[in-house]
N, C-alpha and C positions, 0 to 999 in steps of 0.2 A: 594631282590625283582627281579623278572623276568619281564622285560618289552618287550612286543611284539607288532608288528604292524600287523593289519589284516584289510582287506577291507570288505565291506558288504558281508555277507554270509560266511565269513571266520570262521573257527572253531578252538577251543582250547580244547584239551582233558586233563582231569585230572584223572589219574588212568584209570581204565577200564570202569567206568560207569558214569562219569560226563563229559558233553559236554557244552561248552560255545560257543554260536553262535553270531556273530555280525549281528544284525538285521537291524540297520540303523545308519548312522553317519551324523552329521551335524557340523557346525562350533564350537558349544559350548557343544555338548553332543554326547554320544554314547548310543544306545539302545542295550541291550544284552538279549539273551534268554538263559536260563539255563535248561538243562535236567539232572536230577539226581534222584536217588532212593528216594522213599518217606520217608525213615528214615533219610535222610540228611537234616539238618536244614539250610535254606538259609535266611539270614536276611540282610536288608540294615543297614549299620552301624548307621545311625542316629536313626533308630527305636530301636536298641539295647541300645543306649545311653539314649534315652527317657525312655525306660523301666527301666533301672538302676536308673535314677533320680527319677522316680515315686516310685520305691521301697524304696529308701532312704527317700523320703518325708513321705511315709506311716509308716516307722519304726520310724522316728522322731516324728510323730504325736502320735503313740502308746506309745512311751516312755514318752511324756509329758502328755498324758491322764491318765496314770496309777497312 
């Protein structure tokens, strides 16, 4: 893992077409802006986990309903 320190308006470049900008910092959080091509999927980790759990529940429900 690469760990970087950036101040507000600082930018991090990933490849040639992804830019992460520090929009705002506070004591407990950081707001980031991400500019990327439309074909790049960007998800918050907790939403991905929630989606995976929902899929598992639906699969379990289908297997018990059959």
